[in-house]
N, C-alpha and C positions, 0 to 999 in steps of 0.2 A: 696730588695732595699728600702730605707726609703724615704718617701715623706716629703717635707718641703713647708711651705707657704712662698712665696716671694713677693706677692702683694695683697693688700686689697683695696677695693673700696666700698663706701657707699653713696647712694643717700639719702638725708634727708627723714625722716618718717613724715607723717602728711596727709594733704589734698592738692592736686595739680590739681585744675580744669583745664580742657583742655589739660592735659598731660597724655599720655597713659602709662600703666604699662611697655610696651616694651621700650618706650623711656626712662623711668626711669632706666630700666635695662641696656640699652646701655650706659647711663651716668655712672652707677656704674662700668661697665666693663672697660670703658675708664680710670677711676680713678685707678682701680686695675692694668691694663696694665702699666700705667704710673708709679705706685709705684714699679712694678716689673722691669721696664725697658725693656719691650718686646712689640712687635707689634701683632696685631690680627692674621696675617698670620702665625706667629710662633706657635700658639696654635694648638695642635694636636688632642685634644678631649675635650668634656665638658659635663656637666650634669646641666640641668636647671629645676627649680621647680616653679610652680604657681598653684593656685587654680582657679583663675578667667580667665586666658588666656588658651584657649583650646589647642593651639599649640605654646607653648613658644619657641620652636626652631625657630620660625619666626623671632627672634631677629637677626639672621644672615643677614637679609635684611637691618638692620641698621649698622652692623659692617663689613660686607664683605662676599661675597659668595665664600668661600674658599673650600667648600666641606667637612669640618670637620664633624665627627660624633658628634652631639649634642643631647644627649638623654634626654627625658622628665622624670621627677621624681615627684611623689606625694605620700606622706604618712602623710596626715593631717598636724598637727602643727610640726611634726618631719621631714617634707620634706627636709629642708635645711641641717640637720644633715646627712641625707641619701645621698644627692647630693654631699656633701663634702667627705664623706667616699668613695663613688664610684670614685670620682676624684682622691683621694689618692690611692685607690686600683689599679687603672689603672697604676699608677706609680710603686707601690710596686710589681706588677706582671711582670713588664718589658714591658707591652704593649705600654706605651707612656712615653715620657720624660717631657712633659709640658702640663698641663691640667688646666681646669677652672671649678669652680662651680659658678652658677648664680642663683639668686632667685629674683622674683618680684611679686607684686600683687597690685590690686587697688580695695579695698572692699568698698561697700556702707556703709552708717551709720547704726547703730543698730547691734543687735546680729546676728550671723550666723544663717541662716535658710535653711532647706532642707527637703525633703521627707524622713521619716525614712527608707523607703524601700531601699534607696541607700546604707544603712549601714547594710542591712539584718535584719532589726528590724520591727516587726509588727506595723500596723498603730495605734493601741491603745496607743502605747508608746508616739506618738506625740500628739494624741487627749487629753491625760491626762496632757500634759505639761512637761513630763519628757525628751523630746528630746531637750529642751532648755538648753544649756550648763550652763547658769548662774544659773539655778535651781539646776542642778547637783552639781556644785561646792559649792553652798551654803549649800546643804545637807551634802556634804562630810566634809567640814571644821567644820560644826556644830557638827557632830558626833566626829570628831577628838578632838575638844575643850573639849567636855564632857569627852572623854576617857583619855585625857592626860593633862588636866589642863591648857589649853591655854586661855588667856584672850582676851577680845575685844580690850583692849589697845594695846596688842601685834600685833593684826591685823593692827591697825592704825599706829603703829610704823614702820611696814614693808612698808606700802604705803608711809608714810612721808619720809622715807629714800630714796625710789626710785624716788619720785618727786624731792627731794633735789639733788640727783645725776644727774637727768636729767637736772636740771637748769644749770649745768656746761657742758652740751653737746649741741653744736650748731646744731646738726642734729636730736635732739630728738623732739618729737611732743609736749608733755606737759612739759613745762619748768618753770612753776610757782610753787615754793615750797608751800606746804600746811602743816599746823601744825597738830599734833595729834588731837587737839581739833576740828579743822575744819573738819577733816576727820570723826571723831566720830559724828559730828553734821549733816553730809550729810544724805540724805534719804536712808532708807533701800531698797535694790532692791530684794535680796533673802537672808533672814535671815541666818546668822548674817552679811552678806556682804553688805556694803553700796556703794553708788555711786562711791566714790573715791577709792574703794578697787578693782575695776575691770579694766582690760585693755580694749581697744576698737579696733575693726577692723579698719585699715586705709590703707595708701598707702606708698610704698617705694620699694627700691631695694638694693641689695648688691652683690658683686662678690669677689671671692677668686682665686688667681692664685697659682698653685703648680708646683713644679719641682722635679727632682731627687736630693737627698741631695748632691751627689758627683758632681753635676753640678751647685750648687747654686752660686758659685763664678763668674759665667758668667753673673749674673743678678744684678740689682741695689738694690733690696729690701733685708733688713736684714732678713735672714731665721729664721723661727720658725718651730720646728719639730712637725709633727703629731705623737704623741707618741702612741695613741691607740684610737680606736673607738668601740662603742657597739650599737646594735640595737635589740629591742625585741618587739614582740606583746604580748598580754595578755594571761595569763594562765586561765584554768578553775577555777573558784572560786574567781578571782580577782574582786574587786569592782572598775569598771572603767566607764568613761563617755560613754554613749550610751549602757550600759549593761542593758537589760530589766529585768534581774533577777540574783540573786547570789545563787548558791546551798548552802544548809545547811552544817553544819560541819565546819571544819577548813578552813579558807580563804587562798588564795594564795597571794604571794607578788605581788606588782605592777610591770609592765614591766620596770619601772624605776630602780628597784632593780636589775633585771637581766641585763639590758643594762649597768648600772654603773659598776657592778662587772666584766662584760666581758671586758669593757674598761680598768679598773684597771689592770686586769690580762694581757691584751695585752701590756699595757704601762709598766708593771713591777713596779708599785708604788701603794700607798694606799691613802685614803682620807686625811691622816695626812700630805701628801707631797704637797697638793694643796695650792697655795698662793692667788689665786683670782678665783672666780666662777661666772658663769652666769647660773642662774636657771630659769626654766619656771615659770613665775609669772603671769599666766592667771588672777589670783586674788591674793590678799595678803595671803589668806589661802594656796594657792598652793605653794608659796615660802616656807612657814613654813613646810608643809608636805614634800616637796622635799629636805629640808635640811637633814631630817632623812633618806629618801629613797635613797639618794645618799651617805650615809655613813658618813656625817659630824657631826652627833650627834645622840643620842638616842631619841626616841619618848618622848616628854615632856620636853626635855632639852632646846628647843628653847625659852621658856619663860624667862629663866635666861640669856641665851646667847644674845638675842636681847635686853633685858633691860641693859645689860652690854656694849652694843655697839660692839659686836663681828663681826657683819656683816656690819658695817660701813666701809668706805674707809680706815680709819686708824685702823680698828679692826684686830682681829686675822685671820678672814677669810672674806674679803670683798666680798659681794654678789651683783650682778647687779649694777656695778659701773657706767654704762652709763644710768641708769634709768630703765633698764629691759623693760618688756612689759608694765608695768604700765606707765612709762614715755615715751616710744616710740610708743606704740600701736603695733598691730600685722598684718602686711601684711604677710600672712602665708609663701609664698615661700621664702621670704627674711629674716624672723625673726631669724633663727638660724645662718645665715651668718653674721647678725649684731652682734650676740654674739661673733663670731670668730673674726670679725673686731676689736671689743673692746679688746678682749684678746690679740691679736697680738700687738695692740698699747700699752697695759699695759706691756707686756713682753719686748717690744722694749724700754720702758721707755719714750714714747712720748704721753701719754694720757692727758697732760696738767693739768688743775685744778683738775681733778679727778684721777690723777696718784696715785697708791698705793705706800705708802712709802717703802723705801728700794729697794731691787732688786728682784721683783717677778720673779720666774723662771718657775712655773708650773701653767697653766690656765686650767679651766674645764668648758665645755659648755654642758648644759642639755636641752633637749626638751621633751615635753609630749603632745600627741595629741589623738584625737578620731580615732577609737573607743577603744583605749587602746594600744598605741604604744609609744615607747620612744627611743631617740637617744642620745648618749653621745660622746663627742670628748674631748680628753685630748691633750693639747699642751705644749711644753716646749722649752726652749732655748737649 
């Protein structure tokens, strides 16, 4: 049985003093239910993700105590991809007919901080500064630029594109366009990445309602198919965030490579069939690397493609049309569902000022998180 998306809801991303993450989540759920034309008591099961909220299933106190199974999910920045895949799988296996995926978070200002021991890493890794993700991503893209001929200007072009796209998104956090020159003039945080090349932790929520494809005509929302999903943890030898060391010899591919090809195989399509993509842009360098890891180009081709405008809204493969993480920030539990919200709007043709020209039919959502996990979702009409 195939699962389809029939409702999407998105609480704005940003800073909302005095409003809890659970209340943001409840708002997103109500929007998704209204989009689908269903009520909360009709939902048969759900999956809810959050980093900051210890018991995110408590959201039922805001929506209604119907007794439904609402399972908590957490897989780092890939959380929302996993919650959506689980909600789809519950339909595909025949367990339920109508499910929901929910995500919300309310992060404090500054970089994510934690004790390395929670990730199974020795304390020295944190004491030397390597547990700071901004440090890791700076080192990773610096090596990639050296190996594949990527310029500083290309980093800035990615960031400028995403801020420009966010300016047309009334639910984005950072909606002020910045030029390539302004981005290159901002302070270096972790070389070669500058202030405006990083996303920031923030607050927000999103929800997605799914049903059986053969029952979609019962509901209001225009259905969008879940064509394929993929999820992978890291392999031995992969160079990933929070890896204290990498064995010598041949390196292993990123979990993104494994997750993407699992999703392509399940969907029965290839990267050449994708019309619009949402890629994890924790920083501008990550978007560049993830273009290749998800199969959209070869390593090093990004320099030319980005210069030619291929990833712009009117380009051959629009990437992060709603501003991505750079424009929206990252409330971890909600971030991947924001991606799906944007893809559903694009495929329905109602993305407004940022609508991809023509009739996009296939959308691609990718997430990457610590300590080396990746989730991919492929959608289509």
